[in-house]
C-alpha positions as a printed Julia matrix, in Angstrom:
194×3 Matrix{Float64}:
 -65.74    9.58  -16.85
 -63.01   11.47  -18.69
 -60.47   10.37  -16.1
 -61.45    6.71  -16.49
 -61.16    6.93  -20.28
 -57.74    8.51  -19.93
 -56.59    5.77  -17.55
 -57.75    3.06  -19.95
 -56.2     4.81  -22.95
 -52.84    4.94  -21.14
 -53.07    1.42  -19.7
 -49.81   -0.55  -19.8
 -50.94   -3.57  -17.76
 -50.24   -6.01  -20.62
 -47.42   -4.14  -22.35
 -44.79   -6.76  -21.48
 -46.82   -9.4   -23.33
 -46.99   -7.54  -26.65
 -44.54   -7.17  -29.51
 -46.21   -3.82  -30.26
 -47.27   -0.73  -28.32
 -50.56   -1.15  -26.44
 -53.42    0.69  -28.11
 -56.64    0.21  -26.12
 -59.69    0.49  -28.38
 -63.07    1.14  -26.75
 -65.99    3.59  -26.72
 -68.7     4.41  -24.21
 -70.8     7.24  -22.81
 -73.1     7.51  -19.77
 -76.05    7.28  -22.19
 -74.96    4.1   -24.05
 -77.98    1.81  -24.35
 -76.38   -1.35  -25.78
 -73.0    -2.68  -24.69
 -70.96   -4.79  -27.11
 -68.48   -7.11  -25.44
 -66.39   -8.91  -28.05
 -62.95  -10.5   -27.94
 -60.15   -8.04  -28.72
 -59.25   -5.71  -31.58
 -57.73   -7.31  -34.66
 -54.75   -5.96  -36.57
 -56.87   -3.6   -38.74
 -58.55   -2.07  -35.68
 -55.14   -1.82  -33.97
 -53.94    0.3   -36.92
 -57.04    2.51  -37.23
 -58.04    2.76  -33.58
 -61.69    2.42  -34.67
 -63.56   -0.49  -33.03
 -65.08   -3.09  -35.35
 -63.52   -1.29  -38.35
 -63.17   -4.49  -40.38
 -65.16   -7.22  -42.12
 -66.32   -8.58  -38.75
 -67.69   -5.14  -37.93
 -69.53   -4.97  -41.26
 -71.11   -8.34  -40.51
 -72.06   -7.25  -36.99
 -73.73   -4.08  -38.24
 -75.66   -6.19  -40.78
 -76.74   -8.52  -37.98
 -77.97   -5.53  -35.97
 -79.64   -3.96  -39.0
 -77.9    -0.6   -38.55
 -75.43    1.66  -40.34
 -72.12    3.16  -39.21
 -73.64    6.41  -37.95
 -75.9     4.56  -35.52
 -73.22    2.04  -34.55
 -70.54    4.61  -33.73
 -72.88    6.92  -31.77
 -71.75    6.28  -28.18
 -75.24    7.22  -26.94
 -76.35    4.04  -28.72
 -73.45    1.64  -28.26
 -70.64    1.16  -25.78
 -67.85   -1.07  -27.07
 -65.8    -2.67  -24.31
 -63.98   -5.81  -25.48
 -62.64   -8.56  -23.25
 -59.15   -7.41  -24.22
 -58.8    -3.73  -25.11
 -55.61   -4.15  -27.15
 -54.7    -6.25  -30.16
 -53.15   -9.39  -28.63
 -50.93  -10.26  -31.61
 -50.82  -13.19  -34.01
 -50.85  -16.83  -32.99
 -50.33  -19.94  -35.09
 -53.94  -20.17  -36.29
 -55.1   -16.54  -36.03
 -55.07  -13.81  -33.43
 -54.05  -14.71  -29.9
 -56.81  -14.76  -27.25
 -57.67  -11.51  -25.49
 -55.49  -10.75  -22.49
 -57.15  -11.82  -19.24
 -56.15   -8.69  -17.32
 -58.48   -6.21  -19.04
 -61.99   -7.3   -18.1
 -61.35   -7.6   -14.33
 -59.4    -4.33  -14.37
 -61.86   -2.16  -16.31
 -65.31   -3.65  -16.98
 -66.93   -3.01  -13.58
 -65.59    0.54  -13.51
 -67.06    1.22  -16.94
 -70.41   -0.4   -16.14
 -70.67    1.72  -12.98
 -70.76    4.8   -15.26
 -73.3     3.44  -17.75
 -76.74    4.41  -16.46
 -79.0     3.62  -19.44
 -77.89    0.15  -20.56
 -80.78   -2.02  -21.72
 -78.88   -4.89  -23.36
 -75.39   -6.43  -23.34
 -74.21   -8.34  -26.41
 -71.82  -11.15  -25.47
 -69.96  -11.94  -28.67
 -67.93  -15.14  -28.71
 -66.92  -17.68  -26.12
 -64.53  -15.47  -24.11
 -67.25  -12.93  -23.28
 -69.87  -15.62  -22.71
 -67.68  -17.66  -20.36
 -66.69  -14.57  -18.38
 -70.19  -13.18  -17.91
 -72.37  -16.28  -17.94
 -69.98  -18.44  -15.93
 -71.71  -21.78  -15.17
 -74.85  -20.68  -17.03
 -73.01  -21.03  -20.34
 -73.72  -24.27  -22.14
 -71.15  -26.91  -23.08
 -70.1   -25.05  -26.23
 -70.78  -21.81  -28.08
 -73.35  -23.33  -30.44
 -75.44  -24.63  -27.55
 -75.16  -21.3   -25.74
 -76.28  -19.34  -28.81
 -79.12  -21.83  -29.43
 -80.34  -21.09  -25.89
 -80.11  -17.31  -26.41
 -83.62  -16.72  -25.03
 -82.47  -18.08  -21.65
 -80.13  -15.1   -21.19
 -82.54  -12.34  -22.14
 -83.38   -9.63  -21.25
 -79.92   -8.85  -19.83
 -77.62  -10.62  -22.3
 -77.85  -11.45  -25.98
 -75.33  -14.17  -26.88
 -73.8   -14.28  -30.36
 -71.03  -16.06  -32.23
 -68.19  -13.9   -33.51
 -69.2   -12.24  -36.8
 -65.83  -13.02  -38.39
 -65.95  -14.25  -42.0
 -64.1   -17.3   -40.62
 -67.42  -18.29  -39.05
 -69.22  -18.59  -42.4
 -68.96  -22.38  -42.13
 -70.6   -22.24  -38.67
 -73.39  -20.07  -40.15
 -74.04  -22.63  -42.91
 -74.14  -25.49  -40.41
 -76.56  -23.58  -38.16
 -79.2   -21.98  -40.43
 -81.48  -21.36  -37.41
 -79.13  -18.54  -36.4
 -80.05  -16.51  -39.48
 -83.76  -17.37  -39.45
 -84.48  -17.23  -35.7
 -81.78  -15.37  -33.8
 -80.94  -12.47  -36.11
 -84.55  -11.26  -36.55
 -84.88  -11.13  -32.74
 -81.58   -9.23  -32.47
 -82.63   -6.69  -35.12
 -86.03   -6.19  -33.55
 -84.6    -5.65  -30.06
 -81.96   -3.26  -31.41
 -84.57   -1.19  -33.23
 -86.82   -1.09  -30.16
 -84.04   -0.07  -27.77
 -82.69    2.63  -30.09
 -86.18    3.81  -31.16
 -85.44    3.11  -34.82
 -88.2     2.7   -37.35
 -87.26    0.81  -40.48
 -90.82   -0.1   -41.44
């Protein structure tokens, strides 16, 4: 596993597409129980090298009902984004994750994870890649049908503050989906918040 991590850390497969040095950001261990597959690191995470070390990460941890110590314990969570490096800025936000990463690394990582009980597919890129033709017409419809993908996958929108408008338009997410997510997380990680 150490060799695989080293290969990913030194990956240069997308280097020609960046205006900055590649800095793959990921975490996993053979005992990881929940895998988080998001988009790609943002500029803050690119600087710190700590996955989900931003407002989106705070929101995600709130959704899961956990604190930093539980989140960053690799025996609990593996974090393997669709693109391991910050893709850079586009006209309306960050560029999409590079398409080379997931086919290059995801299967190799999953082959080392022996205790995974749930995979969180966060955002359309992860959902389209893993669900393929089982994904609905758009992200909202896919997330509404979240029960269809259990017990293997739990589909979520991106927890970015930019999605606050989406959250207001879809109150069922907070009242129906998040309690299920918190409950499953607590069960899988043997947490007791009662």
